[in-house]
C-alpha positions as CSV (number, residue, x, y, z in Angstrom):
1,X,57.7,-101.3,79.4
2,X,54.7,-102.8,81.6
3,X,52.3,-102.2,78.6
4,X,54.9,-104.0,76.1
5,X,54.7,-107.0,78.2
6,X,51.0,-107.3,78.9
7,X,50.5,-107.0,75.0
8,X,53.6,-109.6,74.3
9,X,51.9,-111.8,76.8
10,X,48.5,-111.9,75.3
11,X,49.9,-112.5,71.8
12,X,52.1,-115.4,73.5
13,X,48.8,-116.8,74.9
14,X,46.9,-116.7,71.6
15,X,49.7,-118.1,70.0
16,X,50.2,-120.9,72.5
17,X,46.4,-121.8,72.5
18,X,46.3,-121.7,68.9
19,X,49.2,-124.3,68.8
20,X,46.9,-126.8,70.8
21,X,44.1,-125.8,67.9
22,X,46.5,-126.5,64.8
23,X,48.0,-129.6,66.5
24,X,44.9,-131.7,66.1
25,X,43.1,-130.2,63.2
26,X,42.7,-131.6,59.2
27,X,44.0,-129.0,56.6
28,X,40.7,-127.8,55.9
29,X,40.8,-124.3,57.3
30,X,39.7,-121.8,54.8
31,X,42.1,-118.9,53.8
32,X,41.5,-116.2,56.4
33,X,44.3,-113.5,55.4
34,X,44.6,-110.7,53.2
35,X,47.1,-108.6,52.1
36,X,45.9,-105.7,53.6
37,X,45.2,-107.5,57.0
38,X,49.3,-108.4,57.3
39,X,50.0,-105.2,56.0
40,X,47.7,-103.5,58.6
41,X,49.5,-106.0,61.4
42,X,52.9,-104.7,60.3
43,X,52.3,-101.0,60.0
44,X,50.0,-100.8,63.1
45,X,51.3,-103.6,65.5
46,X,52.0,-101.3,68.6
47,X,48.7,-99.5,68.4
48,X,46.7,-102.3,67.8
49,X,48.2,-104.3,70.7
50,X,48.0,-101.6,72.9
51,X,44.4,-100.8,72.0
52,X,43.3,-104.4,72.2
53,X,45.3,-104.5,75.5
54,X,43.1,-101.6,77.2
55,X,39.8,-103.2,75.6
56,X,40.4,-106.4,77.1
57,X,42.0,-105.7,80.5
58,X,38.2,-104.0,81.3
59,X,37.6,-106.2,83.9
60,X,34.4,-108.1,83.2
61,X,33.4,-106.1,80.0
62,X,31.6,-108.1,77.2
63,X,35.1,-107.9,75.2
64,X,37.0,-109.8,77.8
65,X,34.4,-112.3,78.5
66,X,34.1,-113.2,74.7
67,X,37.9,-113.1,74.4
68,X,38.0,-115.9,76.9
69,X,35.2,-117.9,75.6
70,X,37.3,-117.8,72.3
71,X,40.3,-118.9,74.0
72,X,38.5,-121.8,75.9
73,X,36.9,-122.8,72.7
74,X,40.2,-123.0,71.1
75,X,41.7,-125.0,73.9
76,X,39.0,-127.3,73.3
77,X,39.9,-128.0,70.0
78,X,37.2,-126.0,68.6
79,X,37.2,-124.8,65.1
80,X,37.9,-121.3,65.6
81,X,35.5,-120.1,62.3
82,X,32.7,-122.2,64.2
83,X,33.1,-120.7,67.3
84,X,33.0,-117.0,65.4
85,X,30.1,-117.5,63.6
86,X,28.2,-118.6,66.6
87,X,29.9,-115.8,68.7
88,X,30.0,-112.9,67.0
89,X,32.9,-110.7,67.7
90,X,31.7,-107.5,70.0
91,X,31.1,-104.1,68.0
92,X,34.1,-102.8,70.0
93,X,36.6,-105.2,68.9
94,X,35.0,-105.3,65.2
95,X,35.8,-101.6,65.2
96,X,39.4,-101.9,66.3
97,X,40.0,-104.6,64.0
98,X,38.8,-102.8,61.0
99,X,40.9,-99.4,61.9
100,X,43.6,-101.5,61.6
101,X,43.0,-103.2,58.3
102,X,41.9,-106.7,59.7
103,X,38.4,-108.0,59.0
104,X,36.1,-107.0,61.9
105,X,34.5,-110.5,62.3
106,X,37.9,-112.4,62.1
107,X,40.3,-110.1,63.0
108,X,41.7,-112.3,66.4
109,X,42.0,-115.2,64.0
110,X,43.9,-113.2,61.4
111,X,46.3,-112.1,64.0
112,X,46.7,-115.6,65.6
113,X,47.4,-117.2,62.3
114,X,49.8,-114.6,61.3
115,X,51.9,-115.1,64.7
116,X,51.5,-118.9,64.6
117,X,52.8,-119.0,61.1
118,X,55.6,-116.4,61.9
119,X,56.5,-118.3,65.0
120,X,56.7,-121.7,63.3
121,X,58.7,-120.7,60.3
122,X,61.5,-119.8,63.0
123,X,61.3,-123.0,64.5
124,X,60.6,-125.2,61.6
125,X,57.3,-126.4,62.5
126,X,54.5,-125.5,60.3
127,X,51.0,-126.1,61.3
128,X,48.6,-128.4,58.9
129,X,45.7,-126.7,60.0
130,X,46.7,-123.4,57.9
131,X,45.7,-123.0,54.6
132,X,48.6,-122.7,52.0
133,X,47.5,-119.4,50.6
134,X,47.9,-117.7,54.3
135,X,51.1,-119.7,54.6
136,X,52.6,-118.0,51.0
137,X,51.1,-114.6,52.1
138,X,53.0,-114.3,55.4
139,X,56.0,-115.9,54.1
140,X,56.1,-112.9,51.3
141,X,55.8,-110.3,54.6
142,X,58.5,-112.5,56.7
143,X,61.2,-110.7,57.6
144,X,59.1,-107.7,58.6
145,X,56.5,-110.0,60.8
146,X,59.4,-111.7,62.2
147,X,60.8,-108.6,63.7
148,X,57.5,-108.0,65.5
149,X,57.4,-111.3,67.0
150,X,60.8,-111.2,68.7
151,X,60.7,-111.7,72.1
152,X,60.6,-108.3,74.4
153,X,63.3,-108.3,77.2
154,X,61.4,-108.5,80.6
155,X,63.1,-106.0,82.7
156,X,64.1,-107.5,86.0
157,X,64.5,-105.9,89.7
158,X,68.4,-106.5,89.2
159,X,68.4,-105.0,85.7
160,X,67.0,-102.1,86.9
161,X,69.2,-101.7,89.6
């Protein structure tokens, strides 16, 4: 249960930061998603988040430092594709992303776009920075994706008594 909460926390942190990015950007973002990537997230979401969580829990690892830099770049309203061009995704993360159908270099951004679009479809506020092709692709798989991003109940001490 704790691992699921941590993985959900990672996704929600990514989505929160990406929300800052999407609110300030122009609609010039290139399409980032593929059908293979969306299907990979649907099919392997638990394994993907568990493995991503394991890699990013690695203290001062190269992967964790890269992830934190990526988060900081998004918070500063930097274009994520520019960040990825200047700071290639660490090999360990590239391998993980490819294993589950995502692009090695842009896998984290693909996850962010999927999560952000699904959550914004739910709340009726579509981001302007996401390419219309990506919006259509996520809409095609909206039913499956919305199931993945439902809030996970957090167990409290009173629940376990």
